[in-house]
Backbone and ligand atoms as CSV (ligand in chain L), in Angstrom:
chain,resi,resn,atom,element,x,y,z
A,1,UNK,N,N,-13.344,-11.222,-2.173
A,1,UNK,CA,C,-12.231,-10.355,-2.579
A,1,UNK,C,C,-11.651,-9.662,-1.336
A,2,UNK,N,N,-10.417,-10.039,-0.960
A,2,UNK,CA,C,-9.915,-9.516,0.305
A,2,UNK,C,C,-9.468,-8.066,0.208
A,3,UNK,N,N,-9.385,-7.523,-1.011
A,3,UNK,CA,C,-9.078,-6.100,-1.154
A,3,UNK,C,C,-10.099,-5.227,-0.425
A,4,UNK,N,N,-11.343,-5.692,-0.322
A,4,UNK,CA,C,-12.350,-4.896,0.391
A,4,UNK,C,C,-11.983,-4.725,1.861
A,5,UNK,N,N,-11.520,-5.804,2.494
A,5,UNK,CA,C,-11.169,-5.666,3.911
A,5,UNK,C,C,-9.877,-4.865,4.072
A,6,UNK,N,N,-8.939,-5.030,3.122
A,6,UNK,CA,C,-7.721,-4.206,3.163
A,6,UNK,C,C,-8.093,-2.731,3.045
A,7,UNK,N,N,-8.947,-2.428,2.058
A,7,UNK,CA,C,-9.313,-1.031,1.828
A,7,UNK,C,C,-10.120,-0.483,2.997
A,8,UNK,N,N,-10.968,-1.325,3.602
A,8,UNK,CA,C,-11.741,-0.858,4.747
A,8,UNK,C,C,-10.817,-0.440,5.891
A,9,UNK,N,N,-9.751,-1.206,6.127
A,9,UNK,CA,C,-8.865,-0.823,7.232
A,9,UNK,C,C,-8.043,0.413,6.870
A,10,UNK,N,N,-7.695,0.556,5.574
A,10,UNK,CA,C,-7.028,1.787,5.136
A,10,UNK,C,C,-7.938,2.988,5.400
A,11,UNK,N,N,-9.214,2.844,5.007
A,11,UNK,CA,C,-10.149,3.964,5.146
A,11,UNK,C,C,-10.432,4.294,6.614
A,12,UNK,N,N,-10.447,3.260,7.467
A,12,UNK,CA,C,-10.617,3.523,8.902
A,12,UNK,C,C,-9.489,4.412,9.411
A,13,UNK,N,N,-8.263,4.097,8.985
A,13,UNK,CA,C,-7.096,4.884,9.403
A,13,UNK,C,C,-7.169,6.304,8.857
A,14,UNK,N,N,-7.522,6.402,7.559
A,14,UNK,CA,C,-7.618,7.721,6.919
A,14,UNK,C,C,-8.687,8.569,7.598
A,15,UNK,N,N,-9.824,7.951,7.892
A,15,UNK,CA,C,-10.911,8.708,8.518
A,15,UNK,C,C,-10.529,9.174,9.919
A,16,UNK,N,N,-9.787,8.333,10.628
A,16,UNK,CA,C,-9.303,8.722,11.948
A,16,UNK,C,C,-8.374,9.922,11.855
A,17,UNK,N,N,-7.470,9.886,10.888
A,17,UNK,CA,C,-6.519,10.990,10.701
A,17,UNK,C,C,-7.248,12.253,10.272
A,18,UNK,N,N,-8.253,12.094,9.420
A,18,UNK,CA,C,-9.031,13.252,8.953
A,18,UNK,C,C,-9.752,13.913,10.128
A,19,UNK,N,N,-10.315,13.082,11.008
A,19,UNK,CA,C,-11.043,13.600,12.163
A,19,UNK,C,C,-10.101,14.368,13.088
A,20,UNK,N,N,-8.917,13.763,13.332
A,20,UNK,CA,C,-7.931,14.415,14.203
A,20,UNK,C,C,-7.525,15.785,13.681
A,21,UNK,N,N,-7.501,15.928,12.350
A,21,UNK,CA,C,-7.062,17.186,11.749
A,21,UNK,C,C,-8.226,18.089,11.345
A,22,UNK,N,N,-9.425,17.766,11.833
A,22,UNK,CA,C,-10.622,18.532,11.497
A,22,UNK,C,C,-10.796,18.743,10.002
A,23,UNK,N,N,-10.464,17.731,9.223
A,23,UNK,CA,C,-10.583,17.854,7.770
A,23,UNK,C,C,-12.044,17.852,7.354
A,24,UNK,N,N,-12.378,18.724,6.403
A,24,UNK,CA,C,-13.721,18.715,5.821
A,24,UNK,C,C,-13.836,17.546,4.866
A,25,UNK,N,N,-12.726,17.350,4.145
A,25,UNK,CA,C,-12.750,16.411,3.054
A,25,UNK,C,C,-11.335,15.872,2.848
A,26,UNK,N,N,-11.249,14.616,2.463
A,26,UNK,CA,C,-9.967,14.047,2.038
A,26,UNK,C,C,-9.940,14.127,0.516
A,27,UNK,N,N,-8.863,14.707,-0.038
A,27,UNK,CA,C,-8.817,14.873,-1.498
A,27,UNK,C,C,-7.944,13.834,-2.180
A,28,UNK,N,N,-6.979,13.270,-1.434
A,28,UNK,CA,C,-6.122,12.257,-2.038
A,28,UNK,C,C,-5.631,11.282,-0.977
A,29,UNK,N,N,-5.589,10.005,-1.331
A,29,UNK,CA,C,-5.025,8.969,-0.467
A,29,UNK,C,C,-3.924,8.288,-1.265
A,30,UNK,N,N,-2.702,8.301,-0.712
A,30,UNK,CA,C,-1.588,7.658,-1.421
A,30,UNK,C,C,-1.159,6.403,-0.679
A,31,UNK,N,N,-1.146,5.291,-1.398
A,31,UNK,CA,C,-0.778,4.014,-0.801
A,31,UNK,C,C,0.502,3.472,-1.417
A,32,UNK,N,N,1.257,2.750,-0.605
A,32,UNK,CA,C,2.407,1.993,-1.090
A,32,UNK,C,C,2.058,0.522,-0.909
A,33,UNK,N,N,2.146,-0.226,-1.995
A,33,UNK,CA,C,1.717,-1.623,-1.969
A,33,UNK,C,C,2.808,-2.520,-2.545
A,34,UNK,N,N,3.321,-3.406,-1.726
A,34,UNK,CA,C,4.329,-4.350,-2.198
A,34,UNK,C,C,3.743,-5.323,-3.206
A,35,UNK,N,N,4.587,-5.748,-4.146
A,35,UNK,CA,C,4.110,-6.682,-5.181
A,35,UNK,C,C,3.668,-8.014,-4.592
A,36,UNK,N,N,4.121,-8.323,-3.370
A,36,UNK,CA,C,3.740,-9.583,-2.740
A,36,UNK,C,C,2.611,-9.412,-1.730
A,37,UNK,N,N,2.031,-8.216,-1.666
A,37,UNK,CA,C,0.964,-7.963,-0.688
A,37,UNK,C,C,-0.362,-8.575,-1.118
A,38,UNK,N,N,-0.393,-9.144,-2.320
A,38,UNK,CA,C,-1.619,-9.774,-2.832
A,38,UNK,C,C,-2.772,-8.789,-2.872
A,39,UNK,N,N,-2.493,-7.562,-3.239
A,39,UNK,CA,C,-3.538,-6.556,-3.408
A,39,UNK,C,C,-3.487,-6.080,-4.852
A,40,UNK,N,N,-4.464,-6.491,-5.634
A,40,UNK,CA,C,-4.529,-6.094,-7.040
A,40,UNK,C,C,-4.998,-4.646,-7.126
A,41,UNK,N,N,-4.232,-3.817,-7.841
A,41,UNK,CA,C,-4.539,-2.386,-7.917
A,41,UNK,C,C,-5.978,-2.134,-8.361
A,42,UNK,N,N,-6.407,-2.837,-9.419
A,42,UNK,CA,C,-7.762,-2.619,-9.952
A,42,UNK,C,C,-8.807,-2.949,-8.890
A,43,UNK,N,N,-8.562,-4.008,-8.135
A,43,UNK,CA,C,-9.518,-4.403,-7.097
A,43,UNK,C,C,-9.505,-3.403,-5.944
A,44,UNK,N,N,-8.317,-2.840,-5.635
A,44,UNK,CA,C,-8.222,-1.821,-4.589
A,44,UNK,C,C,-9.005,-0.573,-5.014
A,45,UNK,N,N,-8.840,-0.191,-6.268
A,45,UNK,CA,C,-9.547,0.973,-6.812
A,45,UNK,C,C,-11.063,0.747,-6.752
A,46,UNK,N,N,-11.473,-0.454,-7.135
A,46,UNK,CA,C,-12.894,-0.808,-7.122
A,46,UNK,C,C,-13.451,-0.729,-5.701
A,47,UNK,N,N,-12.699,-1.268,-4.738
A,47,UNK,CA,C,-13.124,-1.238,-3.333
A,47,UNK,C,C,-13.214,0.207,-2.842
A,48,UNK,N,N,-12.233,1.019,-3.250
A,48,UNK,CA,C,-12.209,2.428,-2.852
A,48,UNK,C,C,-13.468,3.147,-3.347
A,49,UNK,N,N,-13.793,2.925,-4.634
A,49,UNK,CA,C,-14.981,3.550,-5.224
A,49,UNK,C,C,-16.254,3.080,-4.517
A,50,UNK,N,N,-16.267,1.817,-4.106
A,50,UNK,CA,C,-17.462,1.247,-3.502
A,50,UNK,C,C,-17.645,1.685,-2.046
A,51,UNK,N,N,-16.517,1.918,-1.347
A,51,UNK,CA,C,-16.586,2.153,0.095
A,51,UNK,C,C,-16.598,3.630,0.493
A,52,UNK,N,N,-16.211,4.531,-0.428
A,52,UNK,CA,C,-16.031,5.926,-0.015
A,52,UNK,C,C,-17.267,6.823,-0.107
A,53,UNK,N,N,-18.293,6.495,-0.926
A,53,UNK,CA,C,-19.453,7.402,-0.947
A,53,UNK,C,C,-20.019,7.627,0.457
A,54,UNK,N,N,-20.486,8.841,0.724
A,54,UNK,CA,C,-21.042,9.233,2.030
A,54,UNK,C,C,-19.989,9.261,3.143
A,55,UNK,N,N,-18.711,9.202,2.786
A,55,UNK,CA,C,-17.684,9.313,3.814
A,55,UNK,C,C,-16.852,10.559,3.524
A,56,UNK,N,N,-15.928,10.858,4.434
A,56,UNK,CA,C,-15.068,12.029,4.279
A,56,UNK,C,C,-14.142,11.842,3.060
A,57,UNK,N,N,-14.015,10.611,2.578
A,57,UNK,CA,C,-13.156,10.309,1.430
A,57,UNK,C,C,-13.897,10.353,0.093
A,58,UNK,N,N,-15.166,10.678,0.119
A,58,UNK,CA,C,-15.921,10.687,-1.134
A,58,UNK,C,C,-15.262,11.612,-2.154
A,59,UNK,N,N,-15.046,11.106,-3.364
A,59,UNK,CA,C,-14.471,11.921,-4.431
A,59,UNK,C,C,-12.958,12.050,-4.382
A,60,UNK,N,N,-12.319,11.471,-3.371
A,60,UNK,CA,C,-10.862,11.582,-3.267
A,60,UNK,C,C,-10.174,10.759,-4.353
A,61,UNK,N,N,-8.950,11.159,-4.669
A,61,UNK,CA,C,-8.145,10.440,-5.653
A,61,UNK,C,C,-7.334,9.369,-4.917
A,62,UNK,N,N,-7.322,8.178,-5.461
A,62,UNK,CA,C,-6.515,7.103,-4.893
A,62,UNK,C,C,-5.282,6.911,-5.764
A,63,UNK,N,N,-4.099,7.061,-5.146
A,63,UNK,CA,C,-2.850,6.867,-5.876
A,63,UNK,C,C,-2.116,5.693,-5.249
A,64,UNK,N,N,-1.666,4.744,-6.074
A,64,UNK,CA,C,-0.978,3.567,-5.540
A,64,UNK,C,C,0.385,3.408,-6.199
A,65,UNK,N,N,1.365,3.053,-5.373
A,65,UNK,CA,C,2.716,2.831,-5.881
A,65,UNK,C,C,3.126,1.417,-5.504
A,66,UNK,N,N,3.614,0.672,-6.472
A,66,UNK,CA,C,4.054,-0.695,-6.212
A,66,UNK,C,C,5.495,-0.728,-5.729
A,67,UNK,N,N,5.834,-1.745,-4.943
A,67,UNK,CA,C,7.211,-1.922,-4.482
A,67,UNK,C,C,7.682,-3.309,-4.904
A,68,UNK,N,N,8.788,-3.373,-5.636
A,68,UNK,CA,C,9.335,-4.664,-6.056
A,68,UNK,C,C,9.893,-5.403,-4.840
A,69,UNK,N,N,9.755,-6.714,-4.795
A,69,UNK,CA,C,10.326,-7.484,-3.693
A,69,UNK,C,C,11.847,-7.328,-3.657
A,70,UNK,N,N,12.391,-7.257,-2.432
A,70,UNK,CA,C,13.845,-7.166,-2.265
A,70,UNK,C,C,14.234,-8.130,-1.151
A,71,UNK,N,N,15.287,-8.874,-1.381
A,71,UNK,CA,C,15.724,-9.858,-0.391
A,71,UNK,C,C,17.215,-9.738,-0.121
A,72,UNK,N,N,17.619,-10.323,1.024
A,72,UNK,CA,C,19.042,-10.403,1.349
A,72,UNK,C,C,19.420,-11.875,1.363
A,73,UNK,N,N,20.565,-12.177,0.748
A,73,UNK,CA,C,21.053,-13.557,0.712
A,73,UNK,C,C,21.763,-13.875,2.025
A,74,UNK,N,N,21.340,-14.976,2.670
A,74,UNK,CA,C,21.953,-15.365,3.937
A,74,UNK,C,C,23.336,-15.961,3.719
A,75,UNK,N,N,23.608,-16.446,2.524
A,75,UNK,CA,C,24.893,-17.088,2.243
A,75,UNK,C,C,25.991,-16.072,1.929
A,76,UNK,N,N,25.701,-15.135,1.016
A,76,UNK,CA,C,26.766,-14.205,0.611
A,76,UNK,C,C,26.478,-12.762,1.016
A,77,UNK,N,N,25.249,-12.478,1.502
A,77,UNK,CA,C,24.993,-11.171,2.091
A,77,UNK,C,C,24.542,-10.074,1.153
A,78,UNK,N,N,24.475,-10.326,-0.138
A,78,UNK,CA,C,24.052,-9.234,-1.020
A,78,UNK,C,C,22.539,-9.032,-0.937
A,79,UNK,N,N,22.097,-7.812,-1.278
A,79,UNK,CA,C,20.669,-7.517,-1.366
A,79,UNK,C,C,20.310,-7.386,-2.836
A,80,UNK,N,N,19.160,-7.916,-3.194
A,80,UNK,CA,C,18.770,-7.876,-4.604
A,80,UNK,C,C,17.258,-7.780,-4.744
A,81,UNK,N,N,16.842,-7.156,-5.852
A,81,UNK,CA,C,15.418,-7.090,-6.179
A,81,UNK,C,C,15.070,-8.274,-7.055
A,82,UNK,N,N,13.833,-8.726,-6.936
A,82,UNK,CA,C,13.414,-9.865,-7.747
A,82,UNK,C,C,11.913,-9.774,-7.964
A,83,UNK,N,N,11.371,-10.697,-8.744
A,83,UNK,CA,C,9.922,-10.706,-8.899
A,83,UNK,C,C,9.351,-11.804,-8.009
A,84,UNK,N,N,8.018,-12.031,-8.132
A,84,UNK,CA,C,7.399,-12.966,-7.193
A,84,UNK,C,C,7.784,-14.417,-7.469
A,85,UNK,N,N,8.440,-14.696,-8.587
A,85,UNK,CA,C,8.771,-16.088,-8.931
A,85,UNK,C,C,10.244,-16.435,-8.758
A,86,UNK,N,N,11.098,-15.431,-8.674
A,86,UNK,CA,C,12.541,-15.707,-8.626
A,86,UNK,C,C,13.113,-15.239,-7.299
A,87,UNK,N,N,13.414,-16.193,-6.441
A,87,UNK,CA,C,13.866,-15.862,-5.098
A,87,UNK,C,C,15.335,-16.199,-4.874
A,88,UNK,N,N,15.944,-16.910,-5.803
A,88,UNK,CA,C,17.331,-17.342,-5.596
A,88,UNK,C,C,18.281,-16.158,-5.722
A,89,UNK,N,N,19.369,-16.219,-4.970
A,89,UNK,CA,C,20.388,-15.168,-5.021
A,89,UNK,C,C,21.011,-15.145,-6.417
A,90,UNK,N,N,21.052,-13.960,-7.045
A,90,UNK,CA,C,21.619,-13.879,-8.407
A,90,UNK,C,C,23.137,-14.056,-8.409
A,91,UNK,N,N,23.747,-13.928,-7.240
A,91,UNK,CA,C,25.198,-14.007,-7.173
A,91,UNK,C,C,25.685,-15.436,-6.900
A,92,UNK,N,N,25.017,-16.139,-5.939
A,92,UNK,CA,C,25.515,-17.474,-5.575
A,92,UNK,C,C,24.456,-18.571,-5.700
A,93,UNK,N,N,23.275,-18.210,-6.201
A,93,UNK,CA,C,22.192,-19.187,-6.419
A,93,UNK,C,C,21.603,-19.780,-5.143
A,94,UNK,N,N,21.976,-19.259,-3.984
A,94,UNK,CA,C,21.412,-19.775,-2.743
A,94,UNK,C,C,19.920,-19.445,-2.660
A,95,UNK,N,N,19.172,-20.349,-2.034
A,95,UNK,CA,C,17.748,-20.072,-1.808
A,95,UNK,C,C,17.501,-19.649,-0.365
A,96,UNK,N,N,18.585,-19.547,0.415
A,96,UNK,CA,C,18.477,-19.097,1.800
A,96,UNK,C,C,18.455,-17.576,1.806
A,97,UNK,N,N,17.291,-17.020,1.435
A,97,UNK,CA,C,17.192,-15.570,1.361
A,97,UNK,C,C,16.104,-15.075,2.300
A,98,UNK,N,N,16.272,-13.841,2.734
A,98,UNK,CA,C,15.318,-13.245,3.671
A,98,UNK,C,C,14.651,-12.063,2.982
A,99,UNK,N,N,13.320,-12.060,2.973
A,99,UNK,CA,C,12.587,-10.980,2.311
A,99,UNK,C,C,12.670,-9.689,3.130
A,100,UNK,N,N,13.140,-8.611,2.509
A,100,UNK,CA,C,13.268,-7.325,3.202
A,100,UNK,C,C,12.109,-6.393,2.881
A,101,UNK,N,N,11.605,-6.488,1.663
A,101,UNK,CA,C,10.526,-5.596,1.242
A,101,UNK,C,C,9.698,-6.269,0.171
A,102,UNK,N,N,8.461,-5.821,0.025
A,102,UNK,CA,C,7.610,-6.355,-1.033
A,102,UNK,C,C,6.278,-6.852,-0.513
A,103,UNK,N,N,6.161,-6.997,0.816
A,103,UNK,CA,C,4.905,-7.495,1.372
A,103,UNK,C,C,4.143,-6.380,2.095
A,104,UNK,N,N,4.675,-5.156,2.034
A,104,UNK,CA,C,4.069,-4.065,2.788
A,104,UNK,C,C,2.834,-3.495,2.106
A,105,UNK,N,N,2.004,-2.901,2.918
A,105,UNK,CA,C,0.869,-2.135,2.399
A,105,UNK,C,C,0.639,-1.049,3.433
A,106,UNK,N,N,0.963,0.171,3.074
A,106,UNK,CA,C,0.767,1.242,4.053
A,106,UNK,C,C,0.369,2.552,3.385
A,107,UNK,N,N,-0.130,3.459,4.215
A,107,UNK,CA,C,-0.539,4.768,3.721
A,107,UNK,C,C,0.682,5.670,3.706
A,108,UNK,N,N,1.024,6.154,2.520
A,108,UNK,CA,C,2.183,7.017,2.357
A,108,UNK,C,C,1.819,8.436,2.780
A,109,UNK,N,N,0.673,8.912,2.334
A,109,UNK,CA,C,0.249,10.280,2.648
A,109,UNK,C,C,-1.239,10.441,2.363
A,110,UNK,N,N,-1.844,11.397,3.057
A,110,UNK,CA,C,-3.198,11.781,2.663
A,110,UNK,C,C,-3.225,13.302,2.522
A,111,UNK,N,N,-4.021,13.753,1.563
A,111,UNK,CA,C,-4.209,15.189,1.366
A,111,UNK,C,C,-5.605,15.516,1.872
A,112,UNK,N,N,-5.721,16.579,2.672
A,112,UNK,CA,C,-7.027,16.949,3.199
A,112,UNK,C,C,-7.349,18.403,2.890
A,113,UNK,N,N,-8.626,18.698,2.949
A,113,UNK,CA,C,-9.090,20.070,2.810
A,113,UNK,C,C,-9.395,20.539,4.227
A,114,UNK,N,N,-8.696,21.582,4.651
A,114,UNK,CA,C,-8.909,22.050,6.012
A,114,UNK,C,C,-10.116,22.992,6.075
A,115,UNK,N,N,-10.706,23.091,7.253
A,115,UNK,CA,C,-11.867,23.987,7.354
A,115,UNK,C,C,-11.474,25.436,7.086
A,116,UNK,N,N,-12.393,26.196,6.530
A,116,UNK,CA,C,-12.146,27.629,6.295
A,116,UNK,C,C,-12.008,28.306,7.653
A,117,UNK,N,N,-11.142,29.288,7.704
A,117,UNK,CA,C,-11.065,30.005,8.966
A,117,UNK,C,C,-11.173,31.495,8.740
L,1,ZN,ZN,ZN,24.163,-15.166,-2.395
């Protein structure tokens, strides 16, 4: 299940950011995941639960937002949203389209608990 390696690299980044900010604890991790990123939400959640115990992310909430694929038609220039099966331009039926969004997977935000002062 490749979601484990995806989640591991997400957590490496989150832990690095937490360390830089002297966070005691991470309370929320928000991810943006394109529909074409091949990351199943349930599997990401499962990986998160499995990988976070004993880390600064233990007990944190994982929030994920999907992004619909969006492409630009090379023939007529319009931009359109589509699903993973329909790539043709809705205006001119061209298949010469360029994917603009939908394959991304990135950390949108993390919430941390700062040390008491
Ligand atoms: Zn077109």
